[in-house]
TORFI-674613 format. One record per residue: y, z, x of N, C-alpha, C, O in turn. Coordinates in steps of 0.02 Angstrom, whole numbers, plus 32768, in hexadecimal, padded with zeros to 4 digits. Example, Ala and Ser with C-alpha at 12.3 -4.5 7.8 and 13.67 -1.06 7.14 Angstrom:
BEGIN
   n_Y   n_Z   n_X  ca_Y  ca_Z  ca_X   c_Y   c_Z   c_X   o_Y   o_Z   o_X
  7EE4  8186  8294  7F1F  8186  8267  7F5B  8186  8294  7F5A  81A7  82C8
  7F90  8162  8282  7FCB  8165  82AC  8002  818A  8285  8039  8192  829E
***
This chain:
BEGIN
   n_Y   n_Z   n_X  ca_Y  ca_Z  ca_X   c_Y   c_Z   c_X   o_Y   o_Z   o_X
  1E13  2AB6  2B26  1E19  2AAE  2ADE  1E33  2A68  2ACD  1E1B  2A47  2A9F
  1E66  2A51  2AF6  1E81  2A0E  2AEB  1E4B  29D9  2AF5  1E46  29A9  2ACE
  1E22  29E2  2B2B  1DED  29B2  2B39  1DBA  29B1  2B00  1DA3  297C  2AEC
  1DA9  29ED  2AE5  1D7A  29F1  2AAE  1D94  29CC  2A71  1D6E  29A9  2A4F
  1DD4  29D3  2A61  1DF2  29B0  2A28  1DEE  2965  2A30  1DDF  2941  2A01
  1DFB  294D  2A6E  1DF6  2905  2A7A  1DAE  28EB  2A70  1DA4  28B6  2A54
  1D7E  2913  2A89  1D38  28FE  2A81  1D23  28FB  2A38  1D00  28CD  2A23
  1D39  292D  2A11  1D29  292D  29CA  1D49  28F2  29A6  1D29  28D3  297B
  1D86  28E3  29B8  1DA9  28AB  2999  1D87  2869  29AA  1D80  283D  297F
  1D72  2862  29EA  1D50  2825  29FF  1D0E  281D  29DA  1CFD  27E6  29C3
  1CE9  2855  29D4  1CA9  2852  29B0  1CB2  283E  2968  1C8B  2817  294D
  1CE6  2858  2948  1CF3  2846  2902  1D04  27FD  28FC  1CF0  27DD  28CB
  1D28  27E1  292D  1D3A  279B  292C  1CFD  276F  2933  1CF8  273B  2911
  1CCE  2783  295F  1C91  275B  2968  1C67  275C  2929  1C4B  2729  2915
  1C62  2798  290A  1C3A  279D  28CD  1C57  2774  2894  1C32  2755  286F
  1C99  2773  288E  1CB8  274D  2858  1CB2  2703  2863  1CB3  26DB  2834
  1CAB  26EE  28A4  1CA6  26A7  28B3  1C5F  268C  28AE  1C55  2650  28AD
  1C2E  26BA  28AA  1BE8  26A4  28A7  1BDB  267E  2867  1BF0  2695  2832
  1BB8  2644  286A  1BAB  261D  282D  1B7B  2641  27FF  1B4E  2664  2815
  1B85  2639  27BE  1B59  2657  278D  1B16  2633  278E  1B13  25F7  2796
  1AE0  2658  2784  1A9F  2639  2781  1A99  260E  2742  1AAF  2624  270D
  1A7C  25D3  2747  1A77  25A7  270C  1A49  25C6  26D7  1A16  25E4  26E7
  1A5D  25BF  2699  1A34  25D8  2662  19F6  25AC  265A  19F9  2570  2665
  19BF  25CA  2646  1981  25A4  263B  198B  2574  2600  19A0  2589  25CA
  197A  2535  260B  1983  2503  25D6  1956  2513  259B  191D  2529  25A4
  196F  2508  255F  1949  2517  2523  1915  24E1  2517  191F  24A7  2529
  18DE  24F4  24F9  18AC  24C3  24E6  18C6  2495  24AF  18EB  24AB  2483
  18B3  2456  24B2  18C2  2428  247C  189A  243D  243E  1861  2454  2443
  18B9  2435  2404  1898  2446  23C6  1863  2412  23B6  1871  23D6  23B5
  1825  2428  23AB  17EE  23FB  239C  17C5  2418  2362  17C6  2455  2357
  17A1  23EE  233D  1779  2406  2304  1732  241A  2316  1708  241F  22E9
  1724  2426  2356  16E1  2439  236B  16E6  2475  239A  171B  2485  23B4
  16AD  2494  23A6  16AB  24CE  23D2  1669  24D2  23F7  163A  24AE  23E7
  1666  24FF  2428  1629  2508  244F  15F0  251C  2420  15F8  2548  23F6
  15B7  24FC  242A  157C  250C  2401  1574  24E0  23C4  1540  24E3  23A3
  15A6  24B8  23B4  159E  248A  237B  1565  245A  238A  1560  243E  23C1
  1539  2450  235A  14FE  2426  2364  14EC  2402  2324  14E8  2421  22EF
  14E3  23C1  2328  14CD  2398  22F0  148D  2374  2303  1489  2355  2338
  145B  2377  22D8  141B  2357  22E4  1410  2322  22AE  1420  232C  2274
  13F4  22E9  22C3  13EF  22AF  2296  13A7  2295  2294  1383  2296  22C6
  1393  227D  2259  1359  2252  2254  136E  220B  2267  13A4  21F5  2255
  1344  21E9  228D  1351  21A4  22A0  1323  2177  2279  12E6  217E  227C
  1340  2148  2253  131A  211C  2227  131D  20D4  2240  1350  20BC  2257
  12E5  20B2  223B  12E1  206A  2244  12C7  204E  2202  128B  204D  21F6
  12F6  2037  21D8  12E4  2028  2194  12D0  2068  2171  12F4  209A  2176
  1297  2069  214F  1280  20A7  212E  125A  20D6  215D  1249  210E  2149
  124D  20C1  219B  1223  20E7  21C8  124C  2119  21F0  1282  2109  2208
  1231  2155  21F8  124E  2187  2224  1234  217A  226A  11F8  2183  2277
  1260  2165  2298  1248  214F  22DA  1262  217B  2313  1257  216B  234E
  1284  21B3  2303  129C  21DC  233A  12CE  2210  2323  12D6  221E  22E8
  12F1  222D  2354  1323  2260  2346  1362  2253  236F  1361  2231  23A3
  1399  226D  2357  13D9  2269  237B  13FB  22AC  237A  13EE  22D6  234E
  1426  22B8  23AA  144D  22F6  23AD  1493  22E7  23C6  149E  22BB  23F0
  14C3  230D  23AC  1508  230A  23C3  151F  2352  23C7  1522  2375  2394
  1530  236A  2403  153F  23B1  2408  1571  23C0  2440  157A  2399  246E
  158F  23FB  2439  15BE  2415  246B  1598  244A  2492  158A  2480  2479
  1587  243A  24D0  1560  2467  24FA  1587  24A7  2507  156B  24DE  2505
  15C8  24A0  2514  15F2  24D9  2524  162E  24C2  254C  1641  2488  254A
  164C  24F0  2570  1685  24E0  259C  166F  24EB  25E4  165C  2523  25F7
  1670  24B6  260C  1661  24B9  2654  16A2  24B4  267B  16D8  24AA  265F
  169C  24BC  26BD  16D6  24B4  26E9  16C9  2477  2716  1698  2476  273B
  16F5  2446  2712  16EF  2409  273A  172C  2406  2768  1765  23FF  2752
  171F  240C  27AA  1755  240B  27DC  178D  243C  27C9  17C8  242C  27D0
  1779  2477  27B2  17A9  24AB  27A2  17C7  24A8  275D  17EF  24D3  274A
  17B4  2474  2735  17D1  246C  26F2  179D  247D  26BD  1765  2463  26BF
  17AE  24A8  268C  1780  24B3  2654  1777  2473  262C  17A7  2450  261E
  1739  2464  261C  172A  2424  25FA  16F3  242E  25C7  16C1  2450  25D3
  16FD  240F  258B  16C7  240D  255A  168D  23E4  2575  1697  23AC  258D
  1651  2400  2571  1614  23DB  2585  15F6  23C0  2544  15DC  23E7  251B
  15F8  237F  253C  15E3  235E  24FE  15A5  2334  250C  159E  2317  2542
  1578  2330  24DB  153A  230C  24E7  1523  22EA  24A6  1524  2307  2471
  150E  22AB  24AD  14F0  2285  2476  14AD  226B  248D  14A6  2253  24C5
  147B  2270  2461  1437  225A  2471  141B  222F  2439  1424  223E  23FE
  13FA  21FA  244C  13D6  21D0  241D  1392  21C0  243B  138E  21A2  2471
  135D  21D5  2419  1319  21CA  2431  12F1  21AC  23F7  12E4  21CE  23C5
  12DF  216E  23FF  12BE  214B  23C8  128E  2117  23E4  1292  2104  241F
  1262  2100  23B9  1235  20CB  23CF  1205  20B5  2398  11F9  20D9  2367
  11EA  207B  23A2  11B5  2060  2378  117A  2052  23A7  1183  2051  23E4
  113E  2048  238D  1105  203B  23B9  1114  2003  23EB  1125  1FCB  23D8
  110E  2013  242B  1119  1FE2  245F  1160  1FDE  2479  116D  1FBA  24A9
  118E  2003  245A  11D3  1FFE  2471  11F7  2041  2463  11F5  2059  242B
  1216  205D  2496  1238  209D  248F  127F  2098  24AA  128C  2076  24DC
  12AE  20BB  2488  12F4  20BC  249B  130A  2105  24A7  12FE  2130  247D
  1329  2111  24E0  1349  2152  24EE  1390  2143  2505  139A  211C  2534
  13C0  2162  24E4  1406  2159  24F8  1426  219E  24F9  142C  21BE  24C4
  143B  21B5  2533  145A  21F7  253B  149F  21ED  255A  14A6  21CE  258F
  14D2  2206  2538  1516  2203  2550  152F  224A  255A  1527  2275  252E
  154E  2258  2593  156C  2299  25A0  15B3  2290  25B8  15C1  2261  25DE
  15DF  22BB  25A3  1625  22B8  25B9  1640  22FE  25C3  162C  232D  25A1
  166D  2304  25F3  1691  2342  25FE  16DB  2332  25F3  16F9  230C  2618
  16F8  2350  25BE  173C  233F  25A7  176A  237B  25AF  175D  23B1  2594
  17A0  2372  25D5  17D0  23A7  25E2  17E6  23C8  25A0  17FA  23A5  2571
  17E3  240A  259C  17F2  242C  255D  183C  242A  254C  184F  2434  2512
  1867  241C  257D  18AF  241A  2571  18C8  23D4  2562  18EB  23CA  2530
  18B5  23A4  258B  18CF  235F  2584  18A0  2332  255C  18B4  22FD  2545
  1861  2348  2552  182D  231F  2534  1820  22DF  255B  180A  22AD  253F
  182D  22E1  259C  181B  22AA  25C9  17D3  22B4  25E2  17BE  22ED  25ED
  17AE  227E  25EA  176B  2282  2605  176F  228E  2650  1796  226E  2673
  1745  22BB  266A  1743  22CB  26B1  1701  22B4  26D1  16FF  22A8  270D
  16CD  22B0  26A9  168C  229A  26C3  1664  227B  268A  166B  228F  2650
  163C  2249  269B  1615  2226  2668  15D1  2214  2684  15CC  21FD  26BD
  159D  221F  265C  1559  220B  266F  1539  21E5  2636  1545  21F4  25FB
  1511  21B4  2648  14EE  218C  2616  14A8  217E  262F  149E  216A  2669
  1477  2188  2603  1431  2178  2613  1417  214B  25DB  141B  215C  25A0
  13FB  2112  25EE  13E2  20E2  25BD  139C  20CC  25D0  138F  20BB  2609
  136F  20CE  259E  132C  20B2  25A6  131E  2086  256A  1322  209D  2531
  130D  2048  2576  12F9  201B  2541  12BB  1FF6  2558  12BC  1FD1  2589
  1285  2002  2532  1245  1FE6  2549  1233  2007  258B  1232  2044  2590
  1225  1FE0  25BD  1215  1FFC  25FE  124F  1FFC  262E  1247  200B  2669
  128B  1FEB  2616  12C6  1FE6  2642  12EF  2026  263E  12FE  203F  2608
  1300  2041  2678  1326  207F  267C  1364  2076  26A7  1360  2056  26DC
  139C  2090  2691  13DA  208F  26B7  13FF  20D1  26AE  13FC  20F0  2679
  1421  20E7  26E3  144B  2123  26E0  148E  2114  2701  1493  20EA  272D
  14C1  2138  26EA  1504  212E  2704  152A  2170  2703  1521  2199  26D5
  1553  217B  2736  157F  21B5  2736  15C3  21A1  2752  15C8  217F  2784
  15F7  21B8  272F  163C  21AB  2745  1660  21ED  274E  165B  2219  2723
  1683  21F4  2785  16B1  222C  2790  16F8  2210  2784  170C  21E0  27A5
  171C  222E  2755  175C  2213  273F  1794  2242  2753  1790  227E  2746
  17C7  2228  2773  17FF  224F  278D  1840  2238  276B  1864  220F  2787
  1850  2253  272F  188C  223B  270C  18CC  2244  2733  18F9  2219  2730
  18D1  227B  2759  190F  2288  277E  191B  2255  27B5  1954  224A  27CA
  18E6  2235  27CE  18EB  2201  2802  18E2  21BB  27E6  18EB  218A  280A
  18D0  21B7  27A6  18C5  2177  2784  188F  214D  27A8  1897  2111  27B1
  1859  216F  27BA  1820  214C  27D8  17DF  2169  27BB  17DF  21A0  279F
  17A9  2143  27C3  1767  215E  27B5  1737  2142  27E9  1742  210C  2805
  1702  2167  27F6  16CC  214F  2821  168D  214C  27F6  1685  2172  27C7
  1660  211E  2807  1626  2113  27DC  15E9  2103  2806  15EC  20E0  2839
  15B0  211D  27EF  156F  210D  280C  153E  20FA  27D5  1540  2115  279E
  1513  20CA  27E5  14DD  20B6  27B8  149A  20C4  27DA  1495  20C5  2817
  1468  20CF  27B0  1423  20D4  27C8  13FA  20A2  27A1  13F9  20A4  2763
  13D9  2075  27C4  13B0  2042  27A4  136C  2040  27C7  1365  2055  2800
  1338  2026  27A3  12F6  2023  27C2  12F8  1FFC  2804  1313  1FC4  2807
  12DC  2018  2838  12D9  1FF7  2878  12AD  1FB9  2874  127B  1FB8  2850
  12C0  1F84  2898  129A  1F45  2895  1254  1F4C  28AF  1227  1F28  289B
  124A  1F7C  28DE  1206  1F84  28F9  11DB  1FB2  28CF  11A2  1FC2  28E2
  11F6  1FC8  2895  11CF  1FF3  2869  11CD  203B  287F  11A4  2062  2865
  11F7  204F  28AD  11F6  2093  28C7  122A  20C0  28A8  1253  20DE  28CC
  122A  20C7  2868  1258  20F4  2846  129C  20D4  2838  12A0  2097  282F
  12D0  20FD  2837  1313  20E6  2825  133D  20DD  2864  133B  2105  2892
  1364  20A7  2865  1390  2098  289D  13D8  20A9  288A  13F0  2094  2855
  13FA  20D0  28B4  1440  20E2  28A8  146E  20AB  28C0  1467  2092  28F8
  149D  2098  2896  14CE  2065  28A7  1514  2083  28A0  1529  2095  2869
  1537  2088  28D7  157B  20A5  28D7  15AC  206E  28C4  15B4  203D  28EA
  15CD  2075  288B  15FD  2043  2874  1643  204E  2890  1670  2025  2883
  164D  2084  28B5  168D  208E  28D6  16C3  20AB  28A8  16B5  20C7  2873
  1701  20A2  28BF  173B  20BF  289D  1763  2087  287A  176B  2050  2894
  177A  2097  283D  179E  2066  2815  17D8  2087  27F1  17D7  20C3  27E5
  180B  2060  27DE  1843  207C  27B8  182E  208C  2770  1803  2069  2754
  184B  20BF  2753  183E  20CF  270E  1881  20D7  26E9  18B6  20CC  2706
  187E  20E9  26AA  18B9  20EF  2680  18D5  2136  2685  18B5  2162  26A2
  190F  2141  2668  1930  2182  266D  190C  21B8  2646  190B  21F2  265C
  18ED  21A7  260D  18CB  21D8  25E4  1884  21BF  25D4  1877  21A8  259D
  1857  21C2  2605  1816  21A2  25FE  17E7  21C6  25CF  17E8  2204  25C9
  17BD  219E  25AD  1786  21B7  2584  174A  2189  2590  1752  2151  25A8
  170E  21A1  2581  16D2  2179  2586  16B3  2174  2540  16D2  218A  250F
  1678  2157  253B  165B  214B  24F8  164B  218D  24D4  1655  2192  2498
  1632  21BF  24F8  1622  21FE  24D7  1660  2224  24C3  1666  2239  248A
  168F  222D  24F1  16CC  2253  24E1  16F6  222F  24AD  171B  2250  2488
  16F3  21EC  24AA  1719  21C7  2478  1701  21DA  2431  172A  21DE  2403
  16C0  21E5  2429  16A7  21F6  23E7  16C1  223A  23D0  16D1  2244  2395
  16C6  2269  23FF  16E2  22AB  23EE  172E  22A6  23E6  174A  22C6  23BA
  174F  227E  2410  1797  2273  2409  17A7  2255  23C5  17DA  2267  23A7
  177D  2228  23AD  1789  2208  236C  178C  223C  2334  17AF  2232  2302
  1769  2274  233D  176A  22A8  230A  17AE  22CB  2306  17BA  22EE  22D5
  17D9  22C2  2337  181B  22E2  2336  1850  22B4  2317  1889  22C8  2310
  183D  2276  2306  186D  2245  22EE  1872  2244  22A2  1845  225C  2280
  18A9  2228  2286  18B4  2228  223D  187E  2202  2216  186A  2218  21E0
  1867  21C9  2230  1833  21A0  2211  1842  2191  21C7  181C  21A3  219A
  1879  216E  21BD  188D  215B  2179  186C  2118  2167  1873  20E8  218C
  1848  2115  212F  1827  20D6  211B  1857  209C  2117  1890  20A2  20FF
  1841  2062  2130  186A  2026  2131  1890  201D  2172  18AD  1FE7  217D
  1892  2050  219D  18B7  204A  21DC  1887  203F  2216  184D  2053  2214
  18A1  201D  2249  187C  2014  2287  18A4  2033  22C0  18DE  2024  22C9
  1883  205F  22E5  18A3  2083  231C  188D  2062  235D  1852  2053  2366
  18BC  2058  238A  18AE  2037  23C9  18C3  2065  2402  18FA  2081  2402
  1898  206C  2434  18A5  209A  246B  1896  2078  24AE  1861  205A  24B7
  18C5  207D  24DC  18B9  2066  2521  18A4  20A2  254B  18C5  20B4  257B
  186B  20C1  2537  1857  20FF  2557  1810  20FC  2574  17F9  212D  2591
  17ED  20C4  256E  17AC  20C0  258D  17B5  20C1  25D8  17E2  20A1  25F3
  178A  20E7  25FB  1795  20F3  2643  1790  20B4  266D  17A8  20B3  26A6
  1771  207F  2652  1770  203F  2675  17A6  2013  2655  179C  1FFA  261E
  17DE  2008  2677  1817  1FE6  2657  1807  1FA1  263A  1822  1F8F  2606
  17DA  1F7C  265A  17CB  1F38  2642  17A9  1F39  25FE  17A7  1F06  25DB
  178D  1F73  25EA  176A  1F78  25AA  1796  1F91  2572  177E  1F9E  253B
  17D6  1F98  257E  1806  1FAC  254A  181F  1F6F  2524  181D  1F38  253F
  1837  1F78  24E7  183A  1FB8  24C3  17F9  1FC9  24A0  17D1  1F9D  2492
  17F0  200A  2493  17BC  2021  2465  17DB  2025  2420  1812  2040  2418
  17B9  200C  23EE  17D5  200E  23AA  17A9  2038  237C  176B  2038  2382
  17C9  205B  234E  17A7  207F  2319  17C0  2063  22D7  17F8  2071  22C3
  1798  203B  22B7  17AA  201E  2276  178F  204C  223F  1752  2055  223A
  17BC  2068  2217  17A7  2095  21E1  179D  206A  21A3  17CD  2051  2185
  175E  2060  218F  174C  202E  215E  1757  2045  2116  1772  2020  20ED
  1741  2082  2107  1742  2097  20C0  1730  20E1  20BB  171B  2101  20EC
  1739  20FC  207F  171E  213E  206D  16DC  2132  2048  16D5  2101  2023
  16AC  215F  2051  166B  2156  2032  1647  2199  202E  1649  21C0  205D
  1625  21A5  1FF6  15FA  21E0  1FEF  15B4  21CC  2003  1598  219C  1FE9
  1596  21F2  2032  1553  21E1  204A  1525  221D  2041  153A  2257  2044
  14E6  220E  2038  14B2  2241  2034  1485  223C  2071  146B  2206  2080
  147E  2273  2094  1454  2277  20CF  1428  22B5  20C7  1434  22DD  209A
  13F6  22BE  20F2  13CA  22F9  20E9  13F0  233B  20E8  13D7  236B  20C9
  142A  2340  2108  1450  237E  2108  1478  2388  20C8  1494  23BE  20BE
  147C  2355  209C  14A1  235B  205E  14CE  2320  2050  14C8  22EC  2072
  14FA  2326  201E  1529  22F1  200C  156D  2301  202B  1583  233A  202B
  158E  22CD  2046  15CD  22D6  2068  15FE  229F  2054  15EC  2265  204D
  163E  22B2  204C  1674  2282  2047  1687  226F  208E  1693  229A  20B8
  168A  222E  209C  1694  2217  20E1  16C9  21E0  20E7  16DD  21C2  20B5
  16DE  21D5  2125  1703  2199  2137  16D7  2171  2167  16B8  218E  2194
  16D4  2130  215E  16A8  2105  2186  16D1  20E3  21BB  1703  20C2  21AC
  16BC  20EA  21FA  16E2  20D1  2233  16B6  20A3  225C  167B  20B0  2267
  16D4  206B  2272  16B1  203E  22A0  16D2  2042  22E5  1708  2026  22EF
  16B3  2064  2315  16CE  2066  2359  16B7  2029  2380  167C  2015  237B
  16E4  200A  23A6  16D2  1FCE  23CC  16E7  1FD8  2415  1723  1FDF  2424
  16B6  1FD7  2441  16C1  1FDA  2489  16AE  1F97  24A7  167D  1F78  2493
  16D5  1F80  24D7  16C5  1F42  24FA  1695  1F52  2534  16A4  1F44  256E
  165D  1F6F  2523  162C  1F83  2556  15E8  1F87  2535  15E1  1F7E  24F8
  15B5  1F96  255D  1572  1F9E  2542  1569  1FE4  2526  1593  2010  2530
  1531  1FEF  2504  1523  2030  24E9  1522  2030  249D  152E  1FFC  247E
  1514  206A  247F  150D  206D  2436  154F  2060  2413  154F  204F  23D8
  1588  2069  2436  15C9  205A  2417  15E7  201A  2433  1622  200C  2427
  15C0  1FF4  2458  15D9  1FB5  2472  15DF  1F80  243C  15CA  1F8B  2403
  15FB  1F47  244F  1605  1F11  241F  15C4  1EF9  2400  15C1  1EE8  23C4
  158E  1EF8  2428  154E  1EE0  240E  152D  1F13  23DF  1504  1F01  23B5
  1540  1F53  23E7  1523  1F87  23BC  153D  1F85  2375  1519  1F9A  2347
  157A  1F6C  236B  1598  1F67  2328  158F  1FA8  2301  157B  1FA7  22C7
  159F  1FE0  2322  1594  2021  2304  15C6  2031  22CD  15FF  201A  22CE
  15B0  2059  229C  15DC  2077  226B  15CC  20C1  2267  1592  20D5  226B
  1600  20E9  225F  15F9  2132  2260  1618  214E  2220  164F  213B  220D
  15F4  217C  2200  160C  219F  21C4  1620  21E6  21D8  15F6  2210  21E8
  1662  21F4  21D7  167C  2237  21E4  168C  2259  21A2  16A3  2239  2173
  1681  229B  219F  1695  22BF  2162  16E0  22B9  2158  1707  22BB  2188
  16F4  22B1  2119  173A  22A7  2108  175C  22EC  20FF  1776  22FC  20CA
  175C  2312  2136  177C  2354  2137  1791  2363  217E  178C  2337  21AA
  17A8  239F  218B  17C1  23B1  21CD  178B  23B4  2202  179B  23B0  223D
  174C  23BA  21EF  1716  23C0  2221  1703  237D  2240  16F1  237A  227A
  1707  2347  2218  16F4  2304  222F  16AD  2304  224E  16A3  22E9  2284
  167F  2322  222B  163A  2321  2242  161D  22DB  223A  1629  22BA  2208
  15F6  22C5  226B  15D4  2285  2265  1594  2290  223D  1566  22B1  2256
  1590  2275  2200  1556  2280  21D5  1528  2243  21D3  14EE  2248  21BD
  1541  220A  21E9  1518  21CD  21E8  1532  219D  221D  156F  219B  222A
  1505  2177  223B  151A  2143  226A  14E7  210A  2266  14AB  2116  2261
  1500  20CD  2269  14D4  2093  226D  14E7  206B  22AB  1522  2062  22BA
  14B5  2055  22D0  14C1  202D  230B  1486  1FFF  2317  1451  2007  22F9
  1490  1FCF  2343  145C  1F9E  2352  1441  1FAA  2399  1468  1FB5  23C8
  13FF  1FA8  239F  13DE  1FAD  23E0  13B1  1F70  23E8  13B2  1F43  23BF
  138B  1F70  241F  1365  1F34  242F  1334  1F1F  23F9  1329  1EE4  23EF
  1316  1F50  23D5  12E3  1F3D  23A4  12FE  1F3A  235D  12D8  1F30  232E
  1340  1F43  2353  135C  1F3D  2310  1391  1F70  2302  13AD  1F8E  2331
  13A0  1F7B  22C3  13D4  1FAA  22AF  13B6  1FEE  229F  1382  1FF2  227E
  13D5  2023  22B8  13BD  2066  22AA  13F6  208F  228A  1431  2080  2293
  13E2  20C3  2266  1411  20ED  2242  1403  2136  2253  13CA  214C  2254
  1438  215C  2261  1433  21A4  226B  144D  21C7  222D  1484  21B8  2215
  1426  21F7  2213  1438  221C  21D7  1437  2267  21E7  1404  2281  21FF
  146E  2289  21D9  1473  22D0  21EA  143D  22F8  21C6  1436  22F3  2189
  1418  231F  21ED  13E3  2349  21D2  13F6  2393  21D4  13EA  23B8  21A4
  1413  23A8  220C  1425  23EE  2215  1468  23F3  2239  147A  23C8  2261
  148D  2428  2229  14CD  2434  2249  14D3  247E  2259  14C6  24A8  222E
  14E9  248E  2296  14F6  24D3  22AA  153A  24D8  22C9  1550  24AA  22EB
  155D  2510  22BD  159E  251A  22DB  15D5  2513  22A8  15CD  24F1  2275
  160D  2534  22B5  1644  2534  2285  1669  24F2  2284  1689  24E1  2252
  1664  24CC  22BB  1689  248E  22BF  16D1  2497  22D4  16F5  2466  22DE
  16E8  24D6  22DA  172D  24E2  22EE  172E  2519  2322  1710  254E  2318
  1750  250D  235A  1756  253F  238E  1789  2574  2379  17C1  2562  2367
  1776  25B5  237C  17A5  25EA  236A  17E4  25E8  2395  1811  2611  238B
***
């Protein structure tokens, strides 16, 4: 009986000393949800030259972490010249850090692809490019190796969704050292003005934002993009203007699906 009492006491001591299991981290509050989809007419002057899409594919798992799968598409062209720009990002649902980034660009006959694996906890990223092989035999993979990144990394696609979580007060400029390539920081969001705009989906009160990245792409310095977000909690992108190789193009919201808010 004495031995049994000692064993029970020892067992109770071990159980009380066992560490508590960590609670699951809560998702960051965001104004979008799985299934949100926006479709755009793409204009070159008065001409309709293509379509664009901005949507939340859903929640994937990247290296064990739940992540928003975000995608932006721009497909446009004029006779003799076509542009395709596809950006994909996987953004941690808790920290809103980017974990993976893909980019596909076609302009004229030139095609390039890029993928980055981003490790915020280690402050590194690895990157690969695919470019046309010199011998004309398809795409050549180029391993760019491992590089340091910032503590809270974002890419061009996830930055656009992250911007929707910010106050965006007209007259203010927001600066972030969060682009996953440190040399390209800071990224700035200049909130230019409030404006009511009419697009095929209707009339919207908006705030106009100029995002500036020190890199290539539709939000790069050469693109001189401006974005019209709805002036409400949803921050839907209803209009965008940017510059491409053959001139300036405009995206106008045509259709919208989804509540815009995750339950």
